[in-house]
C-alpha positions as CSV (number, residue, x, y, z in Angstrom):
1,X,173.9,183.5,29.7
2,X,172.7,185.5,26.7
3,X,174.7,188.6,25.8
4,X,173.4,191.6,23.8
5,X,175.9,193.4,21.7
6,X,176.4,197.1,22.5
7,X,177.7,199.8,20.2
8,X,181.4,200.4,20.8
9,X,184.3,202.4,19.4
10,X,187.0,200.5,17.4
11,X,187.3,196.8,17.8
12,X,186.0,196.6,21.3
13,X,183.5,193.7,21.9
14,X,181.2,195.0,24.6
15,X,177.9,193.3,25.6
16,X,175.0,193.8,28.0
17,X,174.2,190.9,30.4
18,X,170.6,190.1,31.4
19,X,171.1,191.8,34.8
20,X,172.1,195.1,33.1
21,X,175.9,194.8,33.8
22,X,178.3,195.1,30.9
23,X,181.1,192.7,29.8
24,X,184.0,193.3,27.5
25,X,185.3,190.2,25.7
26,X,189.1,189.8,25.3
27,X,191.1,187.0,23.8
28,X,194.7,186.0,24.1
29,X,196.8,183.3,22.4
30,X,199.6,183.6,24.9
31,X,198.0,183.1,28.4
32,X,198.2,186.7,29.3
33,X,196.0,189.7,29.6
34,X,197.3,192.8,27.9
35,X,196.1,196.1,29.4
36,X,197.1,199.4,27.9
37,X,196.9,202.9,29.5
38,X,196.0,206.0,27.5
39,X,199.0,207.8,29.1
40,X,201.9,206.9,31.4
41,X,200.2,208.7,34.3
42,X,199.5,206.4,37.3
43,X,195.7,207.0,37.2
44,X,195.4,207.0,33.4
45,X,192.3,205.5,31.8
46,X,192.9,201.9,30.7
47,X,191.6,200.1,27.7
48,X,189.5,197.8,29.9
49,X,187.7,200.7,31.6
50,X,184.0,201.2,31.0
51,X,182.5,197.8,31.7
52,X,181.7,195.8,34.9
53,X,183.3,192.5,33.7
54,X,186.0,191.3,31.5
55,X,185.5,187.9,29.8
56,X,189.0,186.5,28.9
57,X,189.1,183.6,26.5
58,X,192.4,181.8,25.7
59,X,193.3,178.4,24.4
60,X,194.3,175.6,26.9
61,X,197.4,175.0,24.7
62,X,198.7,178.4,23.7
63,X,198.4,179.3,20.0
64,X,196.3,176.3,19.1
65,X,192.7,175.6,18.2
66,X,190.6,173.4,20.5
67,X,189.6,173.7,24.1
68,X,189.6,177.1,25.6
69,X,189.9,178.5,29.1
70,X,187.5,181.3,30.1
71,X,187.7,183.8,33.0
72,X,184.9,186.3,34.0
73,X,187.0,188.9,35.8
74,X,185.7,192.0,37.7
75,X,187.1,194.9,35.7
76,X,187.9,196.9,38.9
77,X,190.1,194.1,40.0
78,X,191.9,193.9,36.7
79,X,192.5,197.6,36.7
80,X,193.8,197.6,40.3
81,X,196.2,194.7,39.5
82,X,197.4,196.3,36.3
83,X,198.2,199.6,38.1
84,X,199.9,197.7,41.0
85,X,202.1,195.8,38.6
86,X,203.0,198.9,36.6
87,X,203.9,200.9,39.8
88,X,206.1,198.0,41.0
89,X,207.8,197.8,37.6
90,X,208.4,201.6,37.6
91,X,209.8,201.5,41.1
92,X,212.3,198.8,40.0
93,X,213.2,200.6,36.8
94,X,213.4,204.2,37.8
95,X,215.9,205.2,35.1
96,X,213.5,204.3,32.3
97,X,212.5,207.1,30.0
98,X,210.2,205.0,27.8
99,X,206.6,205.7,27.1
100,X,205.6,202.3,28.3
101,X,201.8,202.2,28.8
102,X,201.4,198.4,28.5
103,X,200.7,196.1,31.4
104,X,201.0,192.3,30.8
105,X,199.4,190.0,33.3
106,X,200.7,186.5,32.7
107,X,198.7,183.4,33.6
108,X,201.6,181.0,33.6
109,X,203.6,180.3,36.8
110,X,207.1,180.3,35.2
111,X,207.0,183.9,34.0
112,X,209.9,185.9,35.5
113,X,207.9,189.1,35.7
114,X,206.2,190.7,38.7
115,X,202.9,189.9,37.0
116,X,202.7,186.1,36.8
117,X,200.6,183.2,37.9
118,X,197.2,184.8,37.4
119,X,195.8,181.3,36.7
120,X,196.2,180.7,40.4
121,X,195.5,184.2,41.6
122,X,192.2,184.4,39.7
123,X,191.2,180.8,39.7
124,X,188.0,181.7,41.5
125,X,186.9,183.6,38.3
126,X,187.6,180.7,36.0
127,X,184.3,179.5,34.4
128,X,183.4,175.9,34.5
129,X,182.4,175.6,30.8
130,X,183.7,173.7,27.8
131,X,184.5,176.1,24.9
132,X,186.0,174.7,21.8
133,X,187.5,176.9,19.1
134,X,187.7,175.8,15.5
């Protein structure tokens, strides 16, 4: 599907799709999606806000060139999951005084965090395409 680049602030890669919806492209070498909140507040704006979709691209074998895995994720679902994971983490770590605004959604099964195995959870969003990085 052709994508049309849109103006964005900073390093954000945001595109328009032919149907008028917008997509933000994100990459990860570590089989995880990093989401950052503007503040610690539960309803704070996240760095994935503002588009309809999130296109996540990561190598099949982490930190290598070659075949890549792609997911086209609904941004609303990513936001909801990031907030759910953060709230669960805060409930388990009530004594924390940190300014932690980062949510890590891991795609591997063996992660020991509350936010793991998104490769299975979001398998329906995995694109059946062959992308090779060089």
